[in-house]
C-alpha positions as CSV (number, residue, x, y, z in Angstrom):
1,X,-26.4,32.3,-0.7
2,X,-27.3,32.9,2.9
3,X,-27.7,30.3,5.7
4,X,-31.5,30.9,5.5
5,X,-31.7,29.8,1.8
6,X,-33.8,26.8,1.0
7,X,-32.6,23.7,-0.7
8,X,-33.1,23.3,-4.5
9,X,-31.8,20.8,-6.9
10,X,-29.9,23.5,-8.8
11,X,-28.2,25.0,-5.7
12,X,-28.0,21.9,-3.5
13,X,-24.3,22.0,-2.7
14,X,-24.4,25.7,-2.0
15,X,-27.3,25.3,0.4
16,X,-25.5,22.6,2.3
17,X,-22.2,24.5,2.5
18,X,-23.9,27.7,3.5
19,X,-25.0,26.0,6.8
20,X,-21.4,25.6,8.0
21,X,-20.5,27.7,11.1
22,X,-18.2,30.8,10.9
23,X,-15.7,29.7,13.4
24,X,-14.8,26.1,12.4
25,X,-11.4,24.7,11.5
26,X,-10.5,26.3,8.1
27,X,-9.1,23.1,6.7
28,X,-12.2,21.2,7.8
29,X,-14.3,23.8,6.0
30,X,-12.2,23.5,2.8
31,X,-12.3,19.7,2.8
32,X,-16.0,19.4,3.6
33,X,-17.2,22.1,1.1
34,X,-15.2,20.4,-1.7
35,X,-16.6,17.0,-0.7
36,X,-20.1,18.3,-0.8
37,X,-19.6,20.0,-4.2
38,X,-18.2,16.9,-5.8
39,X,-20.7,14.5,-4.2
40,X,-23.6,16.6,-5.4
41,X,-22.1,17.0,-8.8
42,X,-21.7,13.2,-9.1
43,X,-25.3,12.6,-8.2
44,X,-26.5,15.1,-10.8
45,X,-24.1,13.9,-13.4
46,X,-25.5,10.4,-13.4
47,X,-29.1,11.3,-12.4
48,X,-28.7,9.1,-9.3
49,X,-31.7,6.8,-8.7
50,X,-33.1,6.3,-5.2
51,X,-32.6,2.5,-5.4
52,X,-29.0,3.1,-6.4
53,X,-28.4,5.4,-3.4
54,X,-30.1,2.9,-1.1
55,X,-27.8,0.2,-2.5
56,X,-24.7,2.4,-1.9
57,X,-25.8,3.0,1.7
58,X,-26.3,-0.8,2.2
59,X,-22.9,-1.4,0.7
60,X,-21.2,1.0,3.1
61,X,-23.1,-0.4,6.0
62,X,-21.9,-3.9,5.2
63,X,-18.4,-2.6,4.7
64,X,-18.4,-1.2,8.2
65,X,-20.0,-4.3,9.7
66,X,-17.2,-6.6,8.4
67,X,-14.4,-4.5,9.9
68,X,-12.5,-5.8,12.9
69,X,-9.1,-5.4,14.5
70,X,-7.8,-8.0,12.0
71,X,-9.6,-6.7,8.9
72,X,-10.2,-3.2,7.6
73,X,-12.6,-3.4,4.7
74,X,-12.7,0.4,4.3
75,X,-8.9,0.4,3.6
76,X,-9.5,-2.4,1.1
77,X,-12.2,-0.2,-0.5
78,X,-9.8,2.7,-0.7
79,X,-7.1,0.5,-2.1
80,X,-9.2,-1.0,-4.8
81,X,-10.6,2.3,-5.9
82,X,-7.1,3.7,-6.3
83,X,-7.6,6.3,-3.6
84,X,-4.9,4.9,-1.3
85,X,-2.3,5.2,-4.1
86,X,-3.5,8.7,-5.1
87,X,-3.2,10.0,-1.5
88,X,0.2,8.4,-1.2
89,X,1.4,10.0,-4.4
90,X,0.2,13.4,-3.4
91,X,1.9,13.2,0.0
92,X,5.2,11.7,-1.3
93,X,6.2,13.7,-4.3
94,X,10.0,13.2,-4.9
95,X,12.6,14.4,-7.3
96,X,13.5,12.3,-10.4
97,X,15.7,9.4,-9.4
98,X,14.4,9.0,-5.9
99,X,12.7,5.7,-5.0
100,X,8.9,5.9,-5.3
101,X,6.5,5.0,-2.6
102,X,3.6,2.6,-2.9
103,X,0.9,1.3,-0.6
104,X,1.9,0.3,3.0
105,X,-0.5,-2.6,3.2
106,X,-2.2,-4.1,6.3
107,X,0.4,-6.7,7.3
108,X,3.4,-4.7,8.7
109,X,4.4,-5.7,12.2
110,X,6.4,-3.2,14.3
111,X,9.6,-4.2,16.0
112,X,10.4,-7.2,13.8
113,X,13.8,-8.7,14.8
114,X,16.9,-6.9,13.9
115,X,19.0,-9.4,12.0
116,X,22.6,-9.5,10.8
117,X,23.3,-8.8,7.1
118,X,23.1,-12.0,5.1
119,X,20.7,-13.7,7.5
120,X,17.6,-15.5,6.4
121,X,14.1,-14.2,7.2
122,X,12.5,-17.5,6.1
123,X,11.7,-19.5,9.2
124,X,10.0,-22.4,7.5
125,X,11.0,-24.9,4.9
126,X,8.8,-23.5,2.1
127,X,9.4,-21.4,-1.0
128,X,12.2,-20.8,-3.5
129,X,15.2,-19.2,-1.7
130,X,16.2,-15.8,-2.9
131,X,19.1,-13.5,-2.1
132,X,18.0,-9.8,-1.8
133,X,20.7,-7.3,-2.0
134,X,21.5,-3.7,-2.9
135,X,22.4,-0.3,-1.5
136,X,20.7,2.5,0.3
137,X,22.0,5.8,-1.1
138,X,21.1,9.5,-1.2
139,X,20.1,11.3,-4.4
140,X,23.7,11.9,-5.3
141,X,24.6,8.2,-5.0
142,X,26.4,8.4,-1.6
143,X,25.8,5.5,0.7
144,X,23.7,6.0,3.8
145,X,25.0,4.6,7.1
146,X,22.5,3.6,9.8
147,X,19.5,3.2,7.5
148,X,17.0,0.6,8.8
149,X,15.7,-1.7,6.1
150,X,12.5,-3.3,7.4
151,X,11.2,-6.1,5.1
152,X,8.2,-8.4,5.1
153,X,6.6,-10.8,2.6
154,X,4.0,-13.5,2.3
155,X,5.1,-17.2,2.4
156,X,5.1,-19.7,-0.5
157,X,1.4,-20.2,0.1
158,X,0.6,-16.5,-0.3
159,X,-0.1,-15.8,3.4
160,X,1.6,-13.5,5.9
161,X,2.5,-14.8,9.3
162,X,-0.1,-12.7,11.0
163,X,-2.8,-14.4,8.8
164,X,-1.7,-17.8,10.0
165,X,-0.5,-17.4,13.6
166,X,-1.1,-21.0,14.4
167,X,0.6,-22.3,11.3
168,X,3.6,-20.0,10.5
169,X,6.4,-19.1,13.0
170,X,6.2,-15.7,14.5
171,X,8.1,-13.1,12.4
172,X,8.3,-15.5,9.5
173,X,9.6,-13.7,6.4
174,X,10.2,-10.5,8.4
175,X,13.3,-8.7,9.6
176,X,15.1,-5.4,10.0
177,X,18.7,-4.8,8.8
178,X,20.9,-1.8,9.7
179,X,23.3,-0.5,7.0
180,X,27.0,0.1,7.6
181,X,29.1,2.9,6.0
182,X,28.9,1.2,2.6
183,X,25.0,1.4,2.6
184,X,24.8,-2.2,1.5
185,X,21.9,-4.5,2.6
186,X,21.6,-8.2,2.0
187,X,19.4,-11.0,3.3
188,X,17.9,-14.3,2.2
189,X,14.2,-14.8,1.9
190,X,11.9,-16.5,-0.6
191,X,10.9,-15.5,-4.1
192,X,7.5,-13.9,-3.3
193,X,4.3,-15.2,-4.8
194,X,1.1,-13.5,-6.0
195,X,-2.0,-13.7,-3.8
196,X,-5.6,-12.4,-3.7
197,X,-6.7,-9.7,-1.4
198,X,-9.7,-10.8,0.8
199,X,-12.6,-11.0,-1.6
200,X,-15.3,-12.6,0.6
201,X,-16.8,-9.3,1.6
202,X,-18.5,-6.3,0.1
203,X,-15.3,-5.1,-1.7
204,X,-14.8,-8.6,-3.3
205,X,-18.4,-8.5,-4.5
206,X,-17.8,-5.0,-5.9
207,X,-14.7,-6.2,-7.8
208,X,-16.7,-9.2,-9.2
209,X,-19.5,-6.9,-10.4
210,X,-17.0,-4.7,-12.1
211,X,-15.3,-7.7,-13.9
212,X,-12.1,-7.2,-11.9
213,X,-9.9,-9.8,-10.2
214,X,-8.6,-9.5,-6.6
215,X,-5.0,-10.5,-7.2
216,X,-1.8,-8.7,-6.2
217,X,1.4,-9.5,-8.2
218,X,4.3,-11.0,-6.3
219,X,6.1,-8.4,-4.2
220,X,8.3,-7.8,-1.2
221,X,7.6,-5.0,1.2
222,X,10.3,-2.4,2.3
223,X,10.1,0.3,4.9
224,X,13.3,2.3,4.9
225,X,14.1,4.9,7.5
226,X,17.3,6.9,8.2
227,X,17.9,10.0,10.4
228,X,17.6,13.2,8.2
229,X,15.9,11.4,5.3
230,X,12.3,11.0,4.2
231,X,10.8,7.6,5.0
232,X,10.3,5.2,2.0
233,X,7.3,2.8,2.1
234,X,7.5,0.7,-1.0
235,X,7.6,-2.8,-2.6
236,X,9.8,-4.4,-5.2
237,X,7.8,-6.5,-7.8
238,X,8.7,-9.7,-9.7
239,X,9.1,-8.5,-13.3
240,X,7.7,-11.8,-14.6
241,X,4.5,-11.8,-12.7
242,X,1.3,-12.0,-14.8
243,X,-0.6,-9.5,-12.6
244,X,1.8,-6.6,-12.9
245,X,-0.4,-4.6,-15.2
246,X,-3.6,-5.3,-13.3
247,X,-2.7,-5.1,-9.6
248,X,-6.0,-5.0,-7.7
249,X,-4.8,-2.1,-5.6
250,X,-2.8,-0.2,-8.3
251,X,0.4,-0.5,-6.3
252,X,2.8,-1.3,-9.2
253,X,5.1,1.5,-10.5
254,X,7.5,0.7,-13.4
255,X,10.5,1.9,-11.3
256,X,9.7,-0.7,-8.6
257,X,9.8,-3.7,-11.0
258,X,13.0,-5.7,-10.1
259,X,14.7,-8.5,-12.0
260,X,14.6,-11.9,-10.3
261,X,17.5,-13.8,-11.8
262,X,18.4,-17.5,-11.3
263,X,21.3,-17.8,-8.8
264,X,23.8,-20.6,-8.6
265,X,25.3,-19.7,-5.2
266,X,23.4,-20.9,-2.1
267,X,20.0,-19.6,-3.2
268,X,17.8,-20.3,-6.2
269,X,17.2,-16.7,-7.1
270,X,18.8,-13.3,-6.7
271,X,17.1,-9.8,-6.7
272,X,19.2,-6.6,-6.7
273,X,17.6,-3.2,-6.0
274,X,19.0,0.1,-4.8
275,X,17.0,2.5,-2.7
276,X,17.5,6.3,-3.2
277,X,16.5,8.5,-0.3
278,X,15.7,12.2,-0.2
279,X,16.7,14.5,2.7
280,X,13.9,15.6,4.9
């Protein structure tokens, strides 16, 4: 099809893609031509009605309008459609035995305090205390020295400190820990609780229309980095949480479900999990 070809229903995608210039970025041409083909195929597959397309445009408009520096509704849309997890999986393929990635989430804060092993990250008197411990090792089981274990979680009410800056202490339930030669990490936090993603906007209305809930199962975030190794962005999940099999953002992987066991020494709970890194 030439650039002078006219648009028809049968050849709609070809007509659009034929208009691209000859000297554009090759990757842009590959991505956009595939996007056009799939979008047009979708419209044809369901005989898309005009009022439905108008509703879709209105939905996307409202999604953009609610975005702010504190809230990214498009990321929420990507998360709830499973696209965030798919892109993450494509970009973080690892050998069997390595720790799997999951979604980063919107609540990470750079430069959280570096704390000593065994310190508590809970800066308020809420929640059920939990000892988190384990090792950071390579794919052969050798401990990794100098790995940074960056952790963050919600509080007992289901909110991160950045969501409640006038209520929670700064850096509540956050901290960074640096491993020694044994690769061991340990710290005290709280047993995380489940919470809903923001559902008062367009994405929340979409979930409701689809008969879906907005809840995320209880989890603790980990960002693990070490020189010479691939970064790990992941969670560990409470194996007893009722939302495990229906996480609103599809973040749960079976390998990331951790046992939270009653503890009789200083904390109410104990969770052990080893992280396996792959060389970069």
